[in-house]
N, C-alpha and C positions, 0 to 999 in steps of 0.2 A: 735806325728809325729816328726821325726828328722828334725833339721834345714835345712840340705842339701835337704831333700825331699821337704820341704816347698818351698825352693828357686826354685827348679826345677818346681814345680807346678805353682808358680807365673810366672816364665819365659815363661811357655807354655800358660798362660792365654791369651785369645784373647781380644783385646780392645773392648769396647762396640761399637756397630754400630752407635748409636746416643747418644747424651748427655741425661741424665736422666731429668725428669721434675724438680727435685730439682736444677739441674745445670742451667736450663733456668730461674727458679725463682730467684736464686742467681744472675745470670747475669742481670736480669731485676732490681732487688733491687740495685745492684751496679750502674747501669746506672742512676737510680733515685737519689741515693746518690751523684753521680758525678755532676749531674745537679744542685742539691741543694747547694752543696759546692761551685760550680762556681758562683751561684747566690749570696751566702753570701759573697764571696770574692769581687765580683764587688761592692756590696753595702757598704761593709766596706771601700773599697778604695774611694768611692764617698762621703759617708756621715759622716764618723767618722774622727775627727781630729787625726792626727798621734801622737802616743805616743809609748813608748817601749812596753806597754802591748798590744796595738792594733797590732803592728808589730809582736809580738810573736804569737798572736792569728792567724794572717794571715799566718805566717809560719807553724803553726800547721795545719791549713786548707789545705795549699798547700801540706804538707806531706801526709795528709789523702787522698787528691785528687790523688797524684802520686801512692799511694798504691792501691787505688781502680782501677785506670786506668790500672795498671800492671796486676791485677787479671782479669779484663775484657779482656785484650789483650790475656792472657793465655787461657781463655775460648774460645775466637774467634779462636785462633790457634789450640786448641784441636778439636774444632768443624770441622774446615777445614780438619785436618788430618784424623779424623774419617770418614768424608764424602768421602775423597779420598780413604781411605782403603776400605770402603764399596763398592764404585764404582768399584774399581779394583777387589775385590772379586767377585762381581756380573758378571763382564766381564769374569773372569776365569771360572765361573760356568755356563756360557751360559745365564745369565740373569734370570733364573728361580729357582735358588737355588740348582740345581742338577748338579754335576760335569759332564761336557762333553755332556750334553743333553740340547739342546735348542729347546723348543717346540714352534713353531710359527704357527699361523693359518692364 
């Protein structure tokens, strides 16, 4: 397949209506990791005397926390966009998946 044809095929691809199960699993695992890192940071600050090594470990934990929170935020944003696109598509299709035909009883 030619690169231009591939790009056209990708451009026409419709986004998924819902995040996949693996997306939800990754978001859940990210949330668990975020909570555990926050717990570790709190306990390091309260229990361990300050030293350059402890400060460096705290900075590494904060960096990991920031990265996980950014990934989680992107997941939340994608989920909202997909839900919005799906809702708009259903409205255009009449709510039953068929263009222009709304079957109500």
